[in-house]
Structure formats: structure tokens, C-alpha cells
C-alpha positions as CSV (number, residue, x, y, z in Angstrom):
1,M,134.3,66.7,-130.3
2,K,137.1,66.4,-132.9
3,V,136.7,68.9,-135.8
4,N,138.7,68.3,-139.1
5,V,138.7,71.0,-141.7
6,I,140.1,70.0,-145.2
7,G,140.4,72.5,-148.0
8,E,140.0,76.4,-147.4
9,S,140.3,77.5,-143.9
10,I,137.0,78.6,-142.4
11,S,136.1,80.9,-139.4
12,Q,135.5,79.5,-136.1
13,E,132.0,81.1,-136.1
14,E,131.3,78.8,-139.3
15,I,132.8,75.8,-137.6
16,D,130.4,76.3,-134.4
17,A,127.3,76.8,-136.8
18,Y,128.1,73.3,-138.3
19,I,128.6,71.8,-135.1
20,A,125.0,73.3,-134.0
21,Y,123.5,72.1,-137.2
22,G,124.9,68.4,-136.5
23,E,123.7,68.4,-133.0
24,E,120.5,69.6,-134.0
25,K,120.1,67.2,-136.9
26,Y,121.5,64.2,-134.9
27,S,120.1,65.0,-131.4
28,N,119.5,61.3,-130.5
29,R,123.2,60.6,-131.2
30,I,126.5,61.5,-129.9
31,I,128.9,63.2,-132.4
32,K,132.3,61.9,-131.8
33,E,134.2,63.7,-135.0
34,M,133.1,66.0,-137.5
35,T,134.8,66.7,-140.9
36,V,134.3,69.8,-142.9
37,K,135.4,69.4,-146.6
38,T,135.4,72.8,-148.4
39,D,135.5,73.5,-152.2
40,G,134.8,77.0,-153.0
41,D,131.2,77.7,-152.2
42,F,130.3,74.0,-151.5
43,V,130.9,72.4,-148.1
44,D,130.4,68.6,-147.3
45,L,129.9,67.6,-143.6
46,K,131.0,64.2,-142.4
47,F,129.9,62.9,-139.0
48,Q,131.4,60.0,-137.2
49,F,129.3,59.0,-133.9
50,A,130.0,57.4,-130.9
51,P,129.1,53.7,-130.6
52,V,125.6,53.1,-129.3
53,P,125.3,50.6,-126.5
54,F,122.4,48.0,-126.8
55,N,121.2,45.2,-124.8
56,R,121.2,41.8,-126.5
57,I,117.8,40.2,-126.7
58,R,117.3,36.6,-127.4
59,R,114.1,34.3,-127.6
60,I,114.3,31.9,-124.9
61,T,111.4,29.5,-124.4
62,G,109.0,31.5,-126.5
63,Y,109.9,34.8,-124.8
64,L,112.1,37.6,-126.1
65,V,114.3,38.5,-123.0
66,G,117.3,40.3,-122.3
67,T,118.5,38.7,-119.3
68,L,117.1,35.7,-117.2
69,D,116.6,37.7,-113.8
70,R,113.0,38.0,-114.1
71,F,112.5,34.3,-114.7
72,N,110.9,32.1,-112.2
73,N,112.7,28.8,-111.1
74,G,110.6,26.6,-113.6
75,K,111.7,29.0,-116.6
76,R,115.2,28.9,-115.4
77,A,115.3,25.0,-115.5
78,E,113.6,25.0,-118.9
79,E,116.4,27.4,-120.1
80,H,119.1,25.2,-118.6
81,D,117.8,22.2,-120.1
82,R,117.7,23.3,-123.5
83,V,119.6,21.5,-126.4
84,K,121.8,24.0,-127.9
85,H,122.4,23.1,-131.7
86,S,125.6,24.2,-133.5
87,V,125.7,25.5,-137.0
């Protein structure tokens, strides 16, 4: 993780505490970069997260699906014969 400190210098222990805070608060996300902005007694933390991969889900022939691999031959043919409209 990349850590940027803007303003007054802070100790490595304080940086480690901010990293631990961010990892606990955003435990379901991966922190890519953290910016610590200091102004006297005030500290502003800004986290940048790694992109989250996702599967595309489409509504095909009345079903919400990501891929067609679980469709039988009839449903695959139905999807193949669909009329696709342009916008």
C-alpha cells in the first residue's frame, strides 16, 4: 500500500495505526493508497481502493444470468434467435 503524508511529518507508528484503522473499517475492500493530511491536531484520511471485479448480469429470456453455460439447447436457441434492438 502506498502512503502519502501531506503537511506535518508523523511517526511510523502513527502511520501504522491509520493503516490498521483503514483495514478494519474497510475490511471488505482492498486499500490501494492512503493519503494522510495533517493540520495541527486534525488529521484527514483519504483511501483509494483497488477496483472490484464483477460479473455482468443480464436479463435473457426472463432469467437473470451471467453466462449461458447452464442453459439447455432450447434456451440457447431462444437467446440466439432474439431480436436485438439498437438505441
